[in-house]
Structures are given as C-alpha cells and as structure tokens.
C-alpha positions, -999 to +999 in steps of 0.1 A: -588-323-702-591-289-717-558-272-726-555-235-734-524-235-755-506-202-761-491-196-795-453-192-800-461-155-805-477-154-771-446-167-754-424-143-775-446-114-762-435-120-726-409-097-712-374-103-725-357-133-708-389-147-692-389-180-711-351-185-707-355-178-669-384-202-666-364-230-683-336-229-657-337-260-634-341-239-603-374-225-617-390-258-625-418-254-599-427-220-613-428-233-649-449-263-638-473-239-621-476-217-652-482-247-675-507-264-653-527-231-650-535-236-687-552-270-681-587-278-669-595-313-656-625-318-679-632-316-716-649-283-725-656-276-761-661-240-771-699-245-772-698-258-736-678-228-725-703-205-741-732-223-724-715-223-690-706-186-693-742-177-704-757-197-675-734-179-650-744-144-662-716-140-687-685-153-669-678-188-658-650-193-632-631-225-633-602-240-613-572-254-633-551-285-626-525-261-612-549-245-587-554-212-606-588-196-612-596-186-648-626-166-659-641-178-691-663-154-711-682-158-744-694-128-763-706-128-799-693-163-806-658-154-793-643-170-761-619-152-739-599-165-709-588-141-681-561-152-657-557-143-620-539-111-629-566-098-652-547-106-684-572-115-712-564-141-738-585-146-769-592-181-782-580-180-818-585-216-827-611-236-808-620-273-805-588-290-816-599-325-804-574-349-789-578-385-776-578-372-740-596-339-744-595-307-764-571-278-771-581-242-776-553-220-790-549-186-772-530-155-780-515-148-746-498-167-718-519-171-687-500-163-656-509-173-620-505-150-591-472-158-575 
C-alpha cells in the first residue's frame, strides 16, 4: 500500500469543526471515504511516482482504495498530489517504508467529491 498521510497541521487547517463533525458516529461512512481516499493499493516510492508521472506526460492519475482519483505530479524532484476537488498537497516527507508499504507525508487533507 501507499498512504498519503496528512500532518496534524493539515487537519487543523480544515474549516473549524470539520474534524469533530467527521468523528461523530453518524458520519462514519464519510470519514472512512476520506481516509481511504489517501490510500493506493500498491507500493509506490517517490521515484516510482516520478517515473509514472513523467511517462504519462507529467501527471499520473491513480484510483485509491476508497474509489477516488488522485493526480500525482513530479516537478523538480518534488511530488504533489491533487484530489478530485483540485486541492494540491505537497509531499513533505517521502518514502517512510513500512512492512506493508510506504507512507508519504503531505501538507493537506485530500477530500473526495461527495
């Protein structure tokens, strides 16, 4: 798996009350959708993302575990992730390897179209 993990600051930058609202039991499905839209079902190191983006003319589109489409771009050694709403997150820490994949830390929360 590849997980794009937002920082605490990214969650704090959401509109006031967003996190609290998402944590309510009645919003579990919405929360699951948001979280699974940060996960890709294959391990993709930063170098892999850069290669795929280059091969696809600069932007590589990928489906997430949650069914969202993300656009991955690589420019000048930096990777960005754009969600379905056009919000752009920068990868601030890449290639944090885990036993079942890799984590890339991002500076924004990716939101699906709802």
